[in-house]
C-alpha positions as CSV (number, residue, x, y, z in Angstrom):
1,X,144.2,31.9,-15.8
2,X,143.2,35.0,-13.9
3,X,142.7,36.9,-17.1
4,X,140.2,34.4,-18.4
5,X,138.4,34.0,-15.1
6,X,138.1,37.2,-13.1
7,X,138.0,37.2,-9.4
8,X,134.3,38.1,-9.4
9,X,133.4,35.0,-11.3
10,X,133.5,31.7,-9.4
11,X,134.4,28.8,-11.6
12,X,134.7,25.5,-9.7
13,X,135.4,23.6,-12.9
14,X,138.4,25.9,-13.8
15,X,139.7,25.5,-10.2
16,X,139.3,21.8,-10.4
17,X,141.2,21.7,-13.8
18,X,144.0,23.8,-12.2
19,X,144.3,21.4,-9.3
20,X,144.3,18.4,-11.5
21,X,147.0,19.9,-13.7
22,X,149.1,20.7,-10.7
23,X,148.6,17.2,-9.3
24,X,149.6,15.6,-12.6
25,X,152.6,17.9,-13.0
26,X,153.7,17.1,-9.4
27,X,153.6,13.4,-9.9
28,X,154.9,13.3,-13.5
29,X,158.4,12.2,-14.1
30,X,160.8,14.8,-15.4
31,X,159.4,15.9,-18.8
32,X,161.8,15.8,-21.7
33,X,159.8,17.8,-24.1
34,X,160.1,21.5,-24.8
35,X,157.8,23.2,-22.2
36,X,155.5,25.2,-24.6
37,X,155.0,22.0,-26.7
38,X,154.5,19.7,-23.7
39,X,151.3,17.7,-24.3
40,X,150.3,18.2,-20.6
41,X,150.6,22.0,-20.9
42,X,148.8,22.1,-24.3
43,X,146.0,19.9,-23.0
44,X,145.6,22.1,-19.9
45,X,145.5,25.3,-22.0
46,X,143.0,23.9,-24.4
47,X,140.8,22.8,-21.5
48,X,140.9,26.3,-20.0
49,X,139.7,27.6,-23.4
50,X,136.9,25.1,-23.3
51,X,135.9,26.1,-19.7
52,X,136.0,29.8,-20.6
53,X,133.7,29.3,-23.6
54,X,136.3,29.7,-26.3
55,X,136.7,26.1,-27.4
56,X,137.9,26.1,-31.1
57,X,135.2,24.7,-33.4
58,X,137.0,21.9,-35.4
59,X,134.3,19.8,-37.0
60,X,133.3,22.0,-39.9
61,X,134.2,25.5,-41.3
62,X,133.5,28.0,-38.5
63,X,132.7,30.6,-41.2
64,X,130.4,28.8,-43.7
65,X,129.7,25.5,-42.2
66,X,131.3,23.4,-45.0
67,X,132.5,20.0,-43.9
68,X,135.9,20.8,-45.4
69,X,138.5,20.0,-46.1
70,X,139.6,22.3,-43.3
71,X,142.9,24.0,-43.9
72,X,143.3,26.8,-41.4
73,X,142.4,28.3,-38.0
74,X,140.8,31.7,-37.6
75,X,140.4,33.0,-34.0
76,X,138.0,35.6,-35.3
77,X,135.7,32.9,-36.7
78,X,136.3,30.8,-33.6
79,X,137.6,27.7,-35.3
80,X,138.9,25.8,-38.3
81,X,138.1,27.2,-41.8
82,X,137.9,25.7,-45.2
83,X,140.1,26.8,-48.2
84,X,137.4,29.2,-49.5
85,X,137.2,31.0,-46.1
86,X,140.8,30.6,-45.0
87,X,142.3,33.8,-46.3
88,X,144.6,35.1,-43.6
89,X,144.1,32.1,-41.3
90,X,146.8,30.1,-39.5
91,X,147.7,26.8,-41.2
92,X,146.0,23.9,-39.6
93,X,146.4,20.3,-40.9
94,X,144.2,17.3,-40.4
95,X,146.9,16.0,-38.0
96,X,146.7,19.3,-36.0
97,X,142.9,19.0,-35.7
98,X,143.2,15.4,-34.6
99,X,145.9,16.3,-32.1
100,X,143.8,19.0,-30.6
101,X,140.7,16.8,-30.4
102,X,142.9,14.0,-28.8
103,X,144.1,16.4,-26.1
104,X,140.6,17.6,-25.4
105,X,139.2,14.1,-25.3
106,X,141.8,12.5,-22.9
107,X,142.6,13.0,-19.2
108,X,145.6,15.4,-18.6
109,X,147.8,12.5,-17.4
110,X,147.3,10.7,-20.8
111,X,148.0,13.7,-23.0
112,X,149.9,12.8,-26.2
113,X,150.4,14.6,-29.4
114,X,152.9,14.5,-32.3
115,X,155.4,17.3,-32.6
116,X,153.8,18.8,-35.8
117,X,150.3,18.7,-34.2
118,X,151.7,20.2,-31.0
119,X,153.2,23.2,-32.9
120,X,149.8,23.8,-34.6
121,X,147.9,23.4,-31.3
122,X,150.2,26.0,-29.7
123,X,149.4,28.4,-32.5
124,X,145.7,27.8,-32.1
125,X,146.0,28.3,-28.3
126,X,148.1,31.4,-28.6
127,X,145.9,33.1,-31.2
128,X,142.8,32.2,-29.2
129,X,144.1,33.7,-26.0
130,X,145.3,36.8,-27.9
131,X,142.0,37.3,-29.7
132,X,139.5,36.3,-27.0
133,X,141.5,37.2,-23.9
134,X,143.4,40.2,-25.1
135,X,146.7,38.9,-23.9
136,X,149.7,36.9,-24.9
137,X,150.8,33.8,-22.9
138,X,154.0,34.6,-21.0
139,X,155.5,31.2,-21.6
140,X,155.1,31.6,-25.3
141,X,156.3,35.2,-25.3
142,X,159.4,34.2,-23.3
143,X,160.3,31.6,-25.9
144,X,159.6,33.7,-29.0
């Protein structure tokens, strides 16, 4: 979080998001899911991307504007890409896009996502942090 929001930049929304995440984490029952694929963790990481201005564009091709079908994710383009623009992109299914949109549109405590969509969301999050933030998430690096 400190790499996305430097000490010189005040960001009350990011601070509020962090406190909400910690509150939900504190009150949540023991979580049975694998930690990097935990819907709560994925939702929080996506919302941090949103607050930092790097929310992935998912409604049309981030390269050409085509409505789709969208088949991949390109952090360089800043979002989902169509088949024509998708060379070298990370695979991203309709289920993955829906899962990411669902996490972004729901409160942290209500975060739910399928396993397949969670894997794709994690790839989107990881590649976005690496490209825009210039670092790799430690939790992901430890599991890789």
